[in-house]
C-alpha positions in Angstrom: -22.0 245.9 -58.9 -23.3 244.9 -62.2 -26.7 246.4 -63.7 -28.9 244.8 -66.5 -30.7 247.4 -68.6 -33.6 247.4 -71.2 -36.0 249.5 -72.6 -38.8 249.4 -75.5 -38.9 251.6 -78.2 -40.1 254.8 -76.1 -36.7 254.7 -74.1 -34.3 253.4 -76.6 -32.6 256.9 -76.8 -32.4 257.5 -73.3 -31.3 253.8 -72.7 -28.3 254.9 -74.8 -27.4 257.9 -72.7 -27.5 255.8 -69.7 -25.7 253.1 -71.2 -22.6 256.0 -72.1 -23.1 256.9 -68.1 -22.4 253.4 -67.1 -19.4 252.9 -69.6 -17.7 256.4 -68.3 -18.0 254.8 -64.4 -16.7 251.7 -65.5 -20.0 249.6 -64.2 -20.3 246.5 -65.9 -24.0 245.9 -67.5 -26.0 243.7 -69.6 -27.8 245.4 -72.2 -30.9 243.1 -72.9 -32.5 245.4 -75.7 -34.0 247.0 -77.6 -31.8 248.4 -80.7 -34.0 250.4 -82.1 -37.1 252.7 -82.0 -39.3 250.0 -83.7 -42.1 249.2 -81.4 -42.0 246.2 -79.0 -44.1 245.5 -76.0 -42.4 246.8 -72.8 -43.5 243.7 -70.3 -41.4 241.4 -72.2 -38.4 243.7 -71.7 -39.2 244.3 -67.9 -39.5 240.3 -67.8 -35.7 240.1 -69.2 -34.4 242.5 -66.2 -36.5 241.1 -63.4 -35.5 237.4 -64.5 -32.2 238.6 -64.5 -32.3 239.8 -61.2 -34.3 237.2 -59.6 -31.7 234.5 -60.7 -29.1 236.6 -59.1 -27.4 236.8 -62.0 -27.0 241.1 -61.7 -27.1 243.4 -58.7 -29.7 246.1 -60.1 -31.6 247.1 -63.0 -32.6 249.7 -65.0 -35.7 250.0 -67.2 -36.7 252.8 -69.6 -40.1 253.1 -71.3 -42.0 256.3 -72.4 -43.0 257.0 -68.8 -41.2 254.0 -66.6 -44.5 253.1 -65.0 -45.6 249.9 -67.3 -42.0 248.5 -67.0 -42.0 249.3 -63.0 -45.9 247.4 -62.7 -44.5 244.4 -65.0 -41.1 244.1 -63.1 -42.7 244.1 -59.9 -44.6 241.2 -60.6 -41.3 239.1 -59.9 -40.4 237.9 -56.3 -37.6 240.0 -55.0 -37.8 242.8 -57.6 -38.6 246.3 -55.9 -38.8 248.5 -59.1 -39.4 252.0 -58.3 -40.4 254.6 -61.0 -37.9 257.7 -60.5 -38.5 261.0 -62.0 -35.3 263.1 -60.4 -32.4 262.5 -58.5 -34.1 262.9 -55.1 -36.8 260.1 -55.7 -34.0 257.8 -57.1 -32.0 258.2 -53.6 -35.2 257.8 -51.6 -35.9 254.9 -53.5 -32.7 253.1 -52.7 -32.2 254.3 -49.1 -35.4 253.7 -47.8 -36.9 251.0 -50.5 -33.6 249.5 -51.2 -35.1 249.4 -54.9 -33.0 247.1 -56.8 -34.6 248.3 -60.1 -35.3 251.8 -61.3 -37.7 252.8 -64.3 -37.6 256.0 -65.9 -39.5 257.7 -69.0 -37.6 258.6 -71.8 -40.9 260.7 -72.9 -40.4 262.4 -69.1 -36.7 263.1 -68.6 -34.3 264.5 -70.7 -30.8 262.9 -70.8 -29.2 265.6 -68.3 -31.9 264.6 -65.8 -31.7 261.1 -66.6 -28.3 260.5 -66.2 -28.6 262.7 -62.6 -31.3 260.5 -61.6 -29.0 257.2 -62.7 -26.3 258.7 -60.9 -28.1 259.3 -57.8 -29.5 255.5 -57.5 -25.9 254.5 -58.5 -24.4 256.3 -55.2 -27.2 255.9 -52.6 -27.3 253.0 -50.0 -29.9 251.2 -48.4 -30.1 252.9 -44.9 -31.4 249.6 -43.1 -32.7 250.4 -39.6 -36.4 250.9 -39.4 -36.3 250.2 -43.3 -35.8 247.2 -43.0 -38.7 246.0 -40.8 -40.9 247.7 -43.8 -39.2 245.5 -46.4 -40.0 242.8 -44.6 -43.6 243.5 -44.5 -43.3 243.8 -48.2 -41.8 240.5 -48.2 -44.5 239.2 -46.1 -47.0 240.1 -48.7 -44.8 238.9 -51.6 -44.9 235.7 -50.1 -48.8 235.3 -49.5 -49.4 236.6 -53.0 -47.0 234.3 -55.1 -47.1 231.0 -54.0 
């Protein structure tokens, strides 16, 4: 599994903690920024992650901004991206098991380091359960195909 990760200024410190987690688990990743707390526009970084995923360069993505909400909204504008805002290990696990979320978005102003790393670990370890959930993802793809011509 190869991950792409990015943050805005509000998620910079939490992203650094997540990078340490990925390193400790020997998970390859591409860090697309930011490299400081200087103010940036989060849609630019969500787009970088979503494009990398949509082009098949990586298997999943992690986005971190102040709340995770803006990043998820922006990333979900890309075909094939299923970005979920996750706030704890349970929502992360369910996002993968039921929704096959290929991107998670976390809030640097919402989660502390311990909870964030546990949340990312839960997502990394979860597996899509398919079955009845596959039918639902097909319906989402149909909506996407109607709206993204």
